[in-house]
C-alpha positions in Angstrom: 30.9 106.4 -71.8 27.8 105.0 -70.1 25.6 105.6 -73.1 27.3 102.8 -75.0 27.9 100.3 -72.3 25.6 101.3 -69.4 26.6 101.9 -65.9 29.5 99.9 -64.5 28.7 96.8 -62.6 29.5 96.6 -58.9 32.3 94.2 -59.9 33.8 96.8 -62.3 36.2 98.1 -59.6 37.9 94.7 -59.3 39.1 94.5 -62.9 40.2 91.2 -64.5 43.1 90.0 -62.3 41.7 91.4 -59.1 38.4 89.7 -59.7 40.2 86.4 -60.1 41.9 87.0 -56.7 38.6 87.7 -55.1 37.1 84.5 -56.6 40.1 82.5 -55.4 39.8 84.0 -51.9 36.1 83.2 -51.8 36.8 79.6 -52.9 39.4 79.2 -50.2 37.0 80.7 -47.6 34.4 78.1 -48.6 36.8 75.3 -48.3 37.9 76.5 -44.8 34.3 76.9 -43.7 33.6 73.3 -44.8 36.7 72.1 -42.9 35.7 74.0 -39.8 32.2 72.5 -40.0 33.7 69.0 -40.2 35.9 69.8 -37.1 32.8 71.1 -35.3 30.8 67.9 -36.0 33.8 65.7 -35.1 34.9 67.4 -31.8 31.8 69.0 -30.4 29.3 66.4 -31.4 31.7 63.6 -30.3 32.1 61.8 -33.6 35.3 60.0 -34.3 36.7 57.0 -36.3 35.2 54.7 -33.7 31.6 54.5 -34.8 28.5 52.5 -34.2 27.0 50.6 -37.1 23.3 50.0 -37.9 23.1 47.1 -35.4 24.7 49.1 -32.6 28.0 47.3 -32.8 31.0 49.5 -32.1 33.9 49.5 -34.5 37.4 50.9 -34.5 40.7 50.0 -33.0 41.3 49.8 -29.3 43.0 53.2 -29.5 40.1 54.7 -31.4 37.5 53.3 -29.1 39.4 54.5 -26.1 39.8 58.0 -27.5 36.1 58.0 -28.3 35.3 57.0 -24.7 37.6 59.7 -23.4 35.7 62.3 -25.5 32.4 61.0 -24.0 33.7 61.1 -20.5 34.6 64.8 -20.9 30.8 65.4 -20.9 29.4 63.0 -18.3 26.5 65.4 -17.9 25.1 64.4 -21.2 22.6 61.5 -20.9 24.1 58.3 -22.1 27.7 59.4 -22.4 29.0 57.4 -19.5 27.2 54.2 -20.6 28.4 54.7 -24.2 31.9 55.2 -22.9 31.7 52.0 -20.9 30.5 50.1 -24.0 33.3 51.5 -26.2 35.9 50.6 -23.6 34.5 47.1 -23.1 34.7 46.7 -26.9 38.3 47.9 -26.9 39.2 45.4 -24.3 37.5 42.6 -26.2 40.0 43.4 -29.0 43.0 43.8 -26.7 42.8 42.8 -23.0 46.3 44.2 -22.4 45.5 47.8 -23.5 46.3 49.6 -20.3 44.8 53.0 -21.3 41.4 51.4 -21.9 41.5 49.9 -18.4 42.4 53.3 -16.9 39.6 55.1 -18.7 37.2 52.2 -17.8 38.1 52.9 -14.1 37.1 56.5 -14.6 33.9 55.5 -16.4 32.9 53.1 -13.7 33.5 55.8 -11.1 31.3 58.2 -13.0 28.6 55.5 -13.3 28.8 55.1 -9.6 28.2 58.8 -9.1 25.1 58.7 -11.3 23.8 55.4 -9.8 25.5 54.5 -6.5 26.2 50.8 -6.2 29.2 49.1 -4.6 29.6 47.1 -7.8 30.7 50.2 -9.7 33.3 51.0 -7.1 34.6 47.5 -7.2 34.8 47.5 -11.0 36.6 50.9 -10.9 39.2 49.6 -8.4 39.8 46.4 -10.5 40.2 48.4 -13.7 42.7 50.8 -12.2 44.6 48.0 -10.7 44.7 46.2 -14.0 45.9 49.3 -15.8 48.8 49.7 -13.4 49.6 46.0 -13.6 49.8 46.2 -17.4 51.8 49.5 -17.5 53.2 50.9 -14.3 54.7 53.8 -16.3 51.3 55.0 -17.6 50.5 58.3 -15.8 46.8 57.8 -16.7 46.8 54.6 -14.7 48.2 56.3 -11.6 45.6 59.1 -12.0 42.8 56.5 -12.2 44.2 54.7 -9.1 44.4 58.0 -7.3 40.7 58.6 -7.8 39.9 55.1 -6.6 41.9 55.8 -3.5 40.1 59.1 -3.0 36.7 57.4 -3.3 37.8 54.9 -0.6 38.8 57.8 1.7 42.6 57.0 1.4 43.5 60.7 0.8 47.3 60.3 1.3 47.4 57.3 -1.1 45.5 59.3 -3.7 47.9 62.2 -3.3 50.9 59.9 -3.8 49.4 58.5 -7.0 48.6 61.9 -8.4 52.1 63.2 -7.6 53.5 60.2 -9.4 51.3 60.7 -12.4 52.3 64.4 -12.5 56.0 63.5 -12.3 55.6 61.0 -15.1 53.6 63.3 -17.4 53.2 66.9 -16.3 50.7 67.3 -19.2 48.5 64.3 -18.2 44.9 65.2 -17.6 43.5 64.8 -14.0 
């Protein structure tokens, strides 16, 4: 009885094998929580394989830098995101001038920069970047989408619609 061993501990009901199962489940839950925390930091805080070193130099492949810029452009309301995206895309294009997705995203970044600080220079740069993306890869839906927004900004609504329809035909899942 209790006189010899004292009252049962709260863990008494789990028994030997069951207690091990609970411990394993707790360990798995801790690993999952750590994994979710890593995903949170990566996705929501905008960290990726493209990073900035201590001197402020961007590193990563053109693909990684372009993906990072795309993440930043999803939140243009956050101060500095548009300018950081432009820097990442310019770095991607220093590495590979022929990387059409970087040109397409750069067109979008310049358009967003123009909306924050209107200047004909940004509209011109957006148009040049969209044109270059299409020139490099006419089968890239993202390039047609970028050109469509350039057309929209210029007031050429029918041309914009044609570009967006083409982008949707090429890739129905492409972001607009």
